C-alpha positions as MATLAB code, in Angstrom:
seq = 'MEITGEAQEEQTTGERSTRNRVARSILDHGPSTAADLAQRLGLTQAAVRRHLDALVAEDVVEPREQRVYGARGRGRPAKVFALTDCGRDAFDQAYDQLAADALRWIAQSAGGGETGEAAVSAFARARLATQTERYRAAIEAAEPEERTQALARALSKDGYAATTRGAPASAGEQLCQHHCPVAHIAEQFPQLCEAEAEVFSSLLGTHVQRLATIAHGDGVCTTFIPQAHITTSASTSGRNPA';
ca = [
     -79.964   41.833  130.193;
     -83.353   43.661  128.520;
     -82.754   44.415  124.590;
     -83.955   47.676  123.340;
     -85.957   47.726  120.043;
     -83.132   50.401  118.531;
     -80.954   46.974  119.672;
     -83.177   44.944  118.277;
     -83.449   46.509  115.040;
     -79.682   47.466  114.817;
     -79.401   43.591  115.622;
     -81.740   42.603  112.424;
     -80.512   45.323  110.042;
     -77.121   44.193  110.329;
     -77.956   40.061  109.990;
     -79.812   41.116  106.504;
     -76.941   43.409  105.345;
     -74.828   39.999  106.233;
     -77.124   38.101  104.274;
     -77.056   40.229  101.264;
     -73.858   39.886  101.103;
     -74.207   35.728  101.339;
     -76.258   36.189   98.628;
     -74.619   38.972   96.812;
     -71.344   36.398   97.056;
     -72.881   33.407   95.446;
     -74.506   35.665   92.378;
     -70.306   37.210   91.890;
     -69.033   33.548   91.903;
     -72.075   31.342   90.930;
     -72.986   28.351   92.854;
     -70.535   28.198   96.577;
     -70.212   25.543   99.189;
     -70.787   26.922  102.349;
     -67.062   26.744  102.751;
     -66.377   28.801   99.811;
     -68.633   31.501  101.069;
     -67.042   31.106  104.455;
     -63.659   32.421  103.537;
     -64.681   35.108  100.610;
     -66.513   37.161  102.822;
     -64.094   36.067  106.315;
     -67.192   34.425  108.219;
     -67.497   31.505  109.967;
     -68.921   28.275  108.530;
     -71.202   28.314  111.482;
     -73.109   31.698  110.432;
     -73.020   30.750  106.536;
     -74.702   28.104  107.046;
     -77.687   30.293  109.397;
     -77.647   32.606  106.750;
     -78.043   30.052  103.867;
     -80.798   28.595  105.823;
     -82.860   31.926  106.199;
     -82.233   32.274  102.161;
     -83.285   29.125  101.566;
     -86.646   29.865  103.722;
     -87.373   33.273  101.857;
     -86.974   30.978   98.583;
     -83.715   32.950   97.169;
     -81.167   30.323   97.311;
     -81.230   26.494   97.064;
     -79.392   23.732   97.894;
     -77.865   21.417   94.938;
     -75.476   18.793   94.337;
     -72.331   19.928   93.560;
     -70.987   18.622   89.933;
     -67.529   16.854   89.466;
     -65.784   17.142   86.482;
     -64.259   13.833   85.483;
     -63.816   10.895   88.025;
     -65.422   11.736   91.368;
     -63.470   11.006   94.539;
     -65.171    8.864   97.570;
     -67.324   10.238   99.731;
     -70.726   12.642   98.902;
     -70.082   15.604   96.886;
     -70.075   18.927   98.691;
     -74.040   20.476   98.891;
     -73.704   23.961   96.771;
     -75.698   26.848   97.229;
     -77.268   28.404   93.847;
     -80.057   31.723   93.645;
     -83.222   30.854   92.435;
     -84.996   32.756   89.981;
     -87.033   34.828   92.990;
     -82.991   35.413   94.135;
     -81.830   36.823   90.616;
     -84.788   38.513   90.672;
     -83.785   40.993   93.792;
     -81.004   42.125   91.850;
     -82.326   42.061   88.673;
     -84.581   44.725   87.293;
     -84.258   43.782   83.697;
     -86.572   41.134   83.188;
     -90.125   43.288   81.074;
     -92.844   41.539   80.212;
     -92.521   44.407   77.494;
     -89.209   43.206   76.202;
     -91.223   39.346   75.832;
     -94.042   41.295   73.937;
     -92.050   43.296   71.690;
     -89.936   40.755   70.619;
     -92.783   38.339   70.162;
     -94.435   40.864   68.072;
     -91.424   41.000   66.061;
     -91.522   37.451   65.110;
     -95.397   37.538   64.517;
     -94.552   40.322   61.930;
     -91.991   38.952   60.390;
     -94.354   35.735   59.987;
     -94.132   33.443   61.975;
     -92.077   30.410   61.786;
     -88.196   30.152   61.009;
     -88.811   33.324   59.248;
     -89.641   35.013   62.886;
     -86.621   33.115   63.931;
     -84.838   34.453   61.882;
     -85.790   38.297   62.776;
     -85.669   37.427   66.560;
     -81.704   36.925   65.872;
     -81.408   39.724   63.840;
     -82.733   42.087   66.390;
     -80.297   40.288   69.031;
     -77.105   41.197   66.923;
     -78.334   44.870   65.776;
     -79.007   44.957   70.095;
     -75.300   43.416   71.370;
     -73.288   45.872   68.233;
     -72.411   48.635   70.672;
     -71.562   46.296   73.217;
     -69.296   44.075   70.687;
     -66.858   47.194   69.515;
     -66.628   48.263   73.145;
     -65.299   44.715   74.293;
     -63.413   44.547   71.063;
     -61.677   47.508   71.831;
     -60.283   45.554   75.223;
     -60.090   42.689   73.620;
     -57.335   44.450   71.027;
     -55.786   45.850   73.992;
     -54.741   43.176   75.851;
     -52.129   40.611   74.602;
     -52.756   37.674   73.474;
     -52.683   35.113   76.084;
     -54.677   37.767   78.075;
     -58.024   38.481   75.830;
     -60.230   35.916   76.963;
     -60.007   37.503   80.662;
     -60.246   41.059   78.797;
     -63.485   39.724   77.824;
     -64.341   38.801   81.501;
     -63.819   42.383   82.681;
     -65.360   44.287   79.898;
     -68.325   41.669   80.328;
     -68.390   42.163   84.255;
     -68.673   45.743   83.612;
     -71.897   46.051   82.584;
     -73.342   43.748   85.327;
     -72.288   40.248   83.807;
     -70.168   39.378   86.756;
     -67.807   37.464   84.871;
     -64.380   35.233   85.294;
     -61.950   33.008   83.468;
     -60.965   29.660   84.579;
     -58.545   26.859   83.148;
     -60.104   24.020   81.257;
     -59.865   20.327   82.346;
     -56.704   18.750   80.800;
     -55.313   22.677   80.023;
     -57.726   22.541   76.546;
     -58.191   26.085   76.403;
     -60.328   28.491   78.832;
     -63.901   28.331   80.408;
     -65.582   32.012   80.340;
     -68.357   31.911   83.482;
     -70.651   35.020   83.583;
     -72.546   34.230   86.863;
     -75.159   36.743   85.721;
     -77.352   37.335   83.354;
     -79.654   40.367   82.803;
     -81.736   39.472   80.334;
     -82.087   35.070   81.661;
     -86.074   35.554   82.168;
     -86.429   36.604   78.662;
     -83.326   34.080   77.216;
     -85.489   31.522   78.417;
     -88.222   32.259   76.201;
     -85.467   33.044   73.192;
     -82.362   31.108   73.220;
     -81.666   33.384   70.314;
     -80.318   35.984   72.694;
     -77.745   33.000   73.925;
     -76.711   32.256   70.242;
     -75.941   35.758   69.340;
     -73.663   35.891   72.400;
     -71.979   33.018   71.598;
     -71.197   34.390   68.147;
     -70.394   37.598   69.458;
     -67.650   36.039   71.419;
     -66.308   33.496   68.438;
     -65.971   36.351   66.547;
     -64.019   38.715   69.244;
     -62.050   35.946   69.728;
     -61.390   34.470   66.702;
     -61.835   31.081   67.579;
     -65.024   28.658   67.277;
     -66.269   28.354   71.371;
     -68.622   25.806   72.731;
     -71.485   27.037   74.892;
     -71.242   24.333   77.628;
     -74.559   25.555   80.038;
     -76.643   28.941   80.554;
     -78.599   30.372   83.304;
     -81.605   30.650   80.658;
     -81.667   27.015   80.796;
     -81.585   26.188   84.234;
     -78.007   26.050   85.036;
     -76.283   28.125   87.924;
     -73.644   29.816   85.704;
     -73.593   30.698   81.441;
     -70.330   28.834   80.721;
     -68.343   29.087   77.165;
     -65.622   27.005   76.718;
     -62.525   28.766   74.422;
     -60.035   26.705   72.776;
     -56.443   26.915   73.452;
     -56.226   27.421   70.155;
     -57.653   30.864   70.091;
     -54.414   32.135   71.675;
     -52.475   31.254   68.731;
     -55.059   32.967   66.267;
     -55.618   36.118   68.442;
     -51.678   36.418   68.081;
     -51.642   35.922   64.479;
     -54.288   38.774   63.877;
     -53.109   41.534   66.339;
     -54.136   44.853   65.616;
     -57.340   43.484   62.864;
     -61.015   42.283   63.423;
     -61.293   38.610   63.141;
     -62.803   37.301   59.454;
];
């Protein structure tokens, strides 16, 4: 049976739509195995692998060895697929050379060196000021034990595709940002990442630790929130953290 041009176009469009869903799922959830993607999208693993092969060929995703925390079991670790810079660019419209040029100008105008870096840091903090107040309102409206999740939801509304998960040995929580609209700029100006971590610390009332960032080549921006923040949050409920 001969497939008409219209039918071929419809089939191609359907394939591209599903492929985009696969890429979007990796964006929203971070590096994923074929099994993870199949379960989330309701597809067979064979279908997912076919789409992944096409996305790899297009330099949208790349295979990586799955990181294992703690003791590694027997056998080879599962292969995960993460978005490449090219793949992130397909979703991002915030990467603009103008932004990098502007930050470079700020640093140079302030005198360069440590003074210039301090000026960029001041800009990064000022840039987050409006977001910080919105996030604070969302966090203070949540129960103490749910404040990290409240922050994740607020970040997701701003395009960071954030989730939380328990840290090993119940030592705390990990705040995971699967997407960063300014990752390319942050590669050149890490002050953007540092200012964001400072905001998280202020909002949650505890020291936080950055474990990984997309700007440094990791698949996800991961921030460790110690368990102690729950007690601290409860004691400062209704007040801004010091």
